[in-house]
C-alpha positions as CSV (number, residue, x, y, z in Angstrom):
1,X,81.7,-62.0,-14.8
2,X,79.5,-59.9,-12.5
3,X,77.5,-57.1,-14.0
4,X,79.9,-54.1,-13.8
5,X,77.2,-51.5,-14.0
6,X,76.8,-48.6,-11.5
7,X,74.5,-45.7,-11.0
8,X,75.6,-42.1,-10.7
9,X,73.3,-39.1,-10.0
10,X,75.7,-36.7,-11.8
11,X,75.7,-35.5,-15.5
12,X,77.8,-37.8,-17.7
13,X,79.5,-37.0,-21.0
14,X,82.3,-38.5,-23.0
15,X,85.7,-37.3,-21.7
16,X,84.3,-36.4,-18.3
17,X,86.0,-37.5,-15.1
18,X,83.6,-38.8,-12.5
19,X,83.7,-40.1,-8.9
20,X,81.7,-43.3,-8.1
21,X,79.3,-43.1,-5.2
22,X,80.6,-44.4,-2.0
23,X,78.5,-47.6,-2.2
24,X,79.5,-48.2,-5.9
25,X,83.1,-47.7,-5.0
26,X,83.0,-50.1,-2.2
27,X,81.2,-52.7,-4.4
28,X,83.8,-52.2,-7.2
29,X,86.8,-52.5,-5.0
30,X,85.9,-54.9,-2.3
31,X,83.4,-57.2,-4.0
32,X,84.5,-57.1,-7.6
33,X,88.2,-56.4,-6.9
34,X,88.4,-53.9,-9.7
35,X,91.7,-52.1,-10.4
36,X,93.0,-49.1,-12.2
37,X,92.5,-49.7,-16.0
38,X,89.4,-51.9,-15.6
39,X,86.2,-51.0,-17.3
40,X,82.7,-50.5,-15.9
41,X,79.4,-49.2,-17.1
42,X,77.9,-46.1,-15.4
43,X,74.4,-44.7,-16.0
44,X,72.4,-41.8,-14.6
45,X,68.9,-42.5,-15.9
46,X,69.1,-40.4,-19.1
47,X,68.7,-43.5,-21.3
48,X,72.4,-44.0,-22.0
49,X,75.1,-46.5,-20.7
50,X,78.5,-44.8,-20.4
51,X,81.6,-46.9,-20.8
52,X,84.2,-45.9,-18.2
53,X,87.8,-46.7,-17.4
54,X,88.8,-46.6,-13.8
55,X,91.7,-44.1,-13.4
56,X,92.2,-43.9,-9.6
57,X,91.4,-46.1,-6.6
58,X,92.2,-44.7,-3.1
59,X,90.3,-46.3,-0.2
60,X,86.6,-45.4,-0.7
61,X,87.3,-43.0,-3.6
62,X,87.2,-44.3,-7.2
63,X,87.6,-42.1,-10.2
64,X,86.8,-43.0,-13.7
65,X,86.8,-41.3,-17.2
66,X,83.9,-41.7,-19.6
67,X,85.1,-43.2,-22.8
68,X,81.9,-43.8,-24.8
69,X,78.1,-43.4,-24.6
70,X,75.6,-46.0,-25.9
71,X,71.9,-45.4,-26.1
72,X,69.9,-48.2,-24.4
73,X,66.6,-49.2,-25.9
74,X,65.2,-51.9,-23.6
75,X,62.2,-50.0,-22.1
76,X,58.9,-51.7,-22.3
77,X,56.4,-50.2,-24.8
78,X,53.9,-50.1,-21.9
79,X,53.8,-47.1,-19.5
80,X,52.7,-48.8,-16.3
81,X,52.4,-46.9,-13.0
82,X,52.0,-49.3,-10.1
83,X,49.8,-48.0,-7.4
84,X,50.9,-50.2,-4.6
85,X,49.4,-50.2,-1.1
86,X,52.2,-50.3,1.3
87,X,52.9,-53.9,2.6
88,X,54.9,-54.9,5.6
89,X,58.3,-56.5,6.1
90,X,60.3,-57.2,2.9
91,X,57.2,-57.5,0.8
92,X,57.3,-53.9,-0.3
93,X,61.0,-54.0,-1.2
94,X,60.4,-57.2,-3.2
95,X,57.5,-55.8,-5.0
96,X,59.3,-52.6,-6.0
97,X,62.5,-54.5,-7.1
98,X,60.6,-57.0,-9.3
99,X,58.2,-54.5,-10.7
100,X,61.2,-52.4,-11.9
101,X,62.8,-55.5,-13.5
102,X,59.4,-56.2,-15.2
103,X,59.4,-52.7,-16.8
104,X,57.1,-50.4,-14.8
105,X,57.5,-46.7,-15.5
106,X,56.7,-45.4,-12.0
107,X,55.6,-46.5,-8.6
108,X,53.2,-44.7,-6.3
109,X,53.0,-46.2,-2.7
110,X,49.6,-45.7,-1.1
111,X,48.1,-46.3,2.3
112,X,44.9,-48.2,2.4
113,X,42.5,-49.4,5.1
114,X,44.3,-52.8,5.4
115,X,47.8,-51.4,5.3
116,X,49.6,-52.8,8.3
117,X,52.4,-50.3,8.1
118,X,51.6,-46.8,9.2
119,X,54.3,-44.2,8.5
120,X,55.0,-40.8,10.1
121,X,56.1,-38.0,7.8
122,X,59.7,-38.6,8.8
123,X,59.5,-42.3,8.3
124,X,57.7,-41.9,5.0
125,X,60.5,-39.7,3.7
126,X,63.1,-42.3,4.7
127,X,61.1,-45.2,3.3
128,X,60.7,-43.4,0.0
129,X,64.4,-42.8,-0.3
130,X,65.0,-46.5,0.6
131,X,62.5,-47.6,-2.1
132,X,64.0,-45.3,-4.7
133,X,67.4,-47.0,-4.0
134,X,65.8,-50.4,-4.4
135,X,64.6,-49.2,-7.8
136,X,68.1,-47.9,-8.7
137,X,69.6,-51.3,-7.8
138,X,67.0,-53.1,-9.9
139,X,68.0,-51.0,-12.9
140,X,71.7,-51.7,-12.3
141,X,70.9,-55.5,-12.4
142,X,68.4,-55.5,-15.2
143,X,70.2,-53.2,-17.6
144,X,67.6,-50.4,-17.6
145,X,68.9,-46.9,-18.3
146,X,65.8,-45.0,-17.2
147,X,65.1,-45.1,-13.5
148,X,61.4,-45.4,-12.4
149,X,60.4,-42.8,-9.9
150,X,59.1,-44.0,-6.5
151,X,56.9,-41.2,-5.2
152,X,56.2,-40.3,-1.6
153,X,53.2,-42.2,-0.2
154,X,49.7,-40.9,-0.7
155,X,46.6,-41.8,1.2
156,X,43.9,-43.7,-0.7
157,X,41.6,-40.7,-1.1
158,X,44.5,-38.3,-2.1
159,X,45.6,-40.8,-4.8
160,X,42.3,-40.1,-6.8
161,X,42.6,-36.4,-6.2
162,X,46.2,-36.5,-7.6
163,X,45.1,-38.5,-10.6
164,X,42.2,-36.0,-11.2
165,X,44.7,-33.1,-11.6
166,X,45.8,-34.4,-15.0
167,X,42.9,-36.1,-16.8
168,X,44.0,-38.7,-19.3
169,X,41.1,-39.8,-21.5
170,X,43.1,-42.6,-23.0
171,X,44.5,-44.0,-19.7
172,X,43.8,-47.6,-18.7
173,X,43.0,-47.9,-15.0
174,X,42.9,-51.3,-13.5
175,X,42.0,-52.5,-10.0
176,X,42.6,-56.1,-9.0
177,X,39.3,-57.4,-7.5
178,X,38.7,-61.1,-6.7
179,X,35.0,-60.8,-7.5
180,X,35.4,-59.0,-10.8
181,X,33.9,-60.6,-13.9
182,X,36.4,-59.2,-16.4
183,X,39.9,-60.5,-17.2
184,X,42.9,-58.7,-18.7
185,X,42.4,-60.6,-22.0
186,X,39.0,-58.8,-22.3
187,X,40.8,-55.4,-22.5
188,X,41.9,-54.0,-25.8
189,X,45.6,-53.0,-25.8
190,X,45.9,-49.6,-24.1
191,X,47.2,-46.7,-26.1
192,X,47.8,-44.5,-23.1
193,X,49.2,-44.8,-19.6
194,X,48.3,-47.9,-17.5
195,X,47.5,-47.5,-13.8
196,X,47.5,-50.7,-11.8
197,X,46.0,-50.6,-8.3
198,X,47.0,-53.3,-5.9
199,X,45.9,-53.7,-2.2
200,X,48.1,-54.5,0.8
201,X,47.8,-57.7,2.9
202,X,44.2,-58.6,2.9
203,X,43.6,-56.7,-0.4
204,X,41.4,-53.7,-0.9
205,X,38.0,-53.4,0.9
206,X,34.8,-53.5,-1.0
207,X,34.4,-49.8,-0.3
208,X,37.9,-49.0,-1.7
209,X,37.3,-51.1,-4.8
210,X,33.9,-49.3,-5.3
211,X,35.6,-45.9,-4.9
212,X,38.3,-46.8,-7.5
213,X,35.6,-47.7,-10.0
214,X,33.8,-44.4,-9.5
215,X,37.1,-42.8,-10.5
216,X,37.3,-44.7,-13.8
217,X,39.1,-47.9,-12.7
218,X,37.8,-51.3,-13.9
219,X,37.8,-54.3,-11.8
220,X,40.0,-57.2,-13.1
221,X,40.3,-60.7,-11.8
222,X,43.5,-62.7,-12.0
223,X,42.3,-66.3,-11.9
224,X,40.4,-68.1,-9.2
225,X,43.0,-68.2,-6.5
226,X,43.8,-65.6,-3.9
227,X,47.3,-64.1,-4.4
228,X,49.5,-62.4,-1.9
229,X,50.0,-58.7,-2.5
230,X,53.5,-59.0,-3.9
231,X,52.4,-62.0,-6.1
232,X,49.4,-60.1,-7.4
233,X,51.4,-57.0,-8.6
234,X,54.0,-59.0,-10.4
235,X,51.6,-61.5,-11.9
236,X,49.5,-58.7,-13.3
237,X,52.5,-56.8,-14.7
238,X,53.8,-60.0,-16.3
239,X,50.4,-60.7,-17.8
240,X,50.2,-57.2,-19.3
241,X,53.7,-57.6,-20.8
242,X,52.7,-60.9,-22.3
243,X,49.4,-59.6,-23.7
244,X,50.4,-56.1,-24.8
245,X,54.1,-55.6,-24.1
246,X,57.5,-57.0,-24.9
247,X,57.1,-60.5,-23.5
248,X,55.4,-61.9,-26.7
């Protein structure tokens, strides 16, 4: 049966009566054909899955009562923040969706010299909301009970200024660079947060890579082939999970 798991941005507690979001209600009734008395899982990002029973279905309004709460412990032991240069078309959506499935903790979109997409303030706000919804949907599908935050886009220079506000001596900062001499296997398992910097189409420029290194990032090579931006992010995260995380 389909995964009957829905996100709610409201507080959840045993015995509470809740109303599913409009999109969740539509999916539950139209796609899954759920009826009063059926069960579903609802989560709000607090680390628990809440077992619910549907109590009322009227057009686009679905009410449910929380019957039980179960703590979910499927988060990666790695705390990875993906610093992803904004890519065009569906590439950014795909990257965010799969990165969440692979266990990233947060995502920071950035604008780089080779970013094709240029966002106004209004468009950036709408895209951020869209990307956050992509992350939520990925959590619904993958069973995660914590929702990674997708932050508003930052310019490349502002990214480093933001990171400098909260120094982390034990952080592991990685830039994918095709000419780098070091591989992930050369790095000792990080004890702190991991920051993974990925360029857009065409990658980061030499100047951007050099700037990242002056701010404590280390250049890493992923093999000898040139990867697309969405492939590079997911390959790097998968390799980290295999070397240091919960893939092994």
